C-alpha positions in Angstrom: -24.6 -22.9 -29.2 -21.5 -24.4 -27.5 -19.3 -22.1 -25.4 -16.2 -23.7 -24.0 -15.3 -23.1 -20.4 -12.3 -21.0 -19.6 -10.1 -24.1 -18.9 -11.3 -25.7 -22.1 -10.5 -22.6 -24.1 -7.0 -22.4 -22.6 -6.4 -26.1 -23.6 -7.7 -25.5 -27.1 -5.4 -22.5 -27.6 -2.4 -24.4 -26.1 -3.0 -27.3 -28.4 -3.3 -25.0 -31.5 -0.1 -23.2 -30.6 1.8 -26.5 -30.3 0.4 -27.7 -33.6 1.4 -24.5 -35.4 4.9 -24.2 -33.7 6.8 -26.4 -36.3 5.4 -24.3 -39.1 6.4 -21.1 -37.5 10.0 -22.4 -36.9 10.2 -23.7 -40.4 9.1 -20.3 -41.8 12.0 -18.5 -40.0 14.6 -21.2 -40.5 17.2 -22.3 -38.1 18.6 -19.8 -35.6 21.7 -18.2 -37.0 24.9 -18.2 -35.0 26.2 -14.9 -33.8 28.9 -13.6 -36.2 32.4 -14.1 -35.0 34.4 -11.1 -34.0 37.5 -10.2 -36.0 40.6 -9.3 -34.0 41.0 -9.1 -30.3 39.2 -6.9 -27.8 41.1 -6.0 -24.7 39.4 -4.5 -21.6 41.6 -1.7 -20.4 39.2 -0.5 -17.8 38.9 -3.3 -15.4 36.4 -3.4 -12.6 35.5 -0.9 -9.9 37.5 -2.7 -7.1 40.5 -3.4 -9.4 40.7 0.4 -10.1 40.3 1.3 -6.5 43.1 -1.0 -5.5 45.4 0.1 -8.3 48.7 1.5 -7.3 48.3 4.0 -10.2 45.1 5.5 -8.7 46.8 5.6 -5.3 49.7 7.5 -6.9 47.1 9.9 -8.4 45.6 10.4 -5.0 49.0 11.2 -3.4 49.7 13.6 -6.3 46.3 15.3 -5.8 46.8 15.6 -2.0 50.2 17.2 -2.6 49.1 19.4 -5.4 46.1 20.7 -3.5 47.9 21.1 -0.1 47.5 24.9 -0.2 43.9 24.8 -1.5 42.2 24.3 -4.9 42.7 27.9 -5.8 46.5 27.7 -5.5 47.1 24.5 -7.6 49.7 24.8 -10.4 47.2 23.2 -12.8 49.6 22.7 -15.7 52.1 20.8 -13.5 49.3 18.8 -11.9 47.8 17.8 -15.2 51.2 16.9 -16.7 52.0 14.6 -13.7 48.5 13.1 -13.8 48.8 12.3 -17.5 52.1 10.6 -16.8 50.4 8.4 -14.2 47.5 7.7 -16.5 49.8 6.7 -19.4 51.8 4.3 -17.1 48.5 2.8 -15.9 47.4 2.3 -19.5 50.8 0.8 -20.5 50.5 -1.7 -17.6 47.2 -3.0 -19.0 47.5 -2.5 -22.7 51.1 -1.7 -23.8 51.8 1.3 -26.0 48.3 1.4 -27.3 46.9 1.3 -23.8 48.8 4.5 -22.9 46.9 6.7 -25.2 43.6 4.9 -24.7 43.8 5.3 -20.9 44.9 8.9 -21.2 41.9 9.5 -23.5 39.6 7.8 -21.0 40.9 9.8 -18.0 42.0 13.1 -19.6 39.2 15.2 -17.9 39.8 13.9 -14.4 42.4 16.5 -13.3 40.1 19.4 -14.2 37.2 17.6 -12.5 39.3 17.1 -9.4 39.7 20.9 -9.1 36.0 21.3 -9.0 35.5 18.4 -6.6 38.1 19.7 -4.2 36.8 23.3 -4.4 33.3 22.0 -3.5 34.6 19.7 -0.7 38.2 19.9 0.4 37.5 17.0 2.8 37.6 14.5 -0.1 41.4 14.5 0.2 41.2 13.5 3.9 41.4 9.8 3.0 41.8 7.6 0.0 38.3 6.2 0.6 36.7 9.6 0.4 38.8 10.5 -2.6 37.9 7.3 -4.5 34.2 7.8 -3.9 34.3 11.5 -4.9 36.2 10.5 -8.1 34.5 7.3 -9.1 31.2 7.3 -7.2 29.9 4.6 -4.9 30.1 0.9 -6.0 
């Protein structure tokens, strides 16, 4: 009885695979192109560093610092939220026009309430823009 060596067995299997490859490809046909997208997709979010450098996020930081100057328990939340939403809408409009306003607001609408909790837990996050940004967005 003939038993091929390990190297010979590998060569036999490789040869068989190559011989059968055209049949396997023929069975499945040619690869299909990915379907083309309809319409236009626009990225309103941008990247981490773009957001960090945004004048709108810096305005939100200044608003948050001012609003929380007397502590998180003394924030006029309705006024803070309203002013935050105005900043978020302007940010959205700058990247996506009228449709961007509501899309950005929808994306960021929970941030003012979250900031109350963040500042209650650690008021030092308002000590600098860097600390604020990391508390709000997380590390890169």
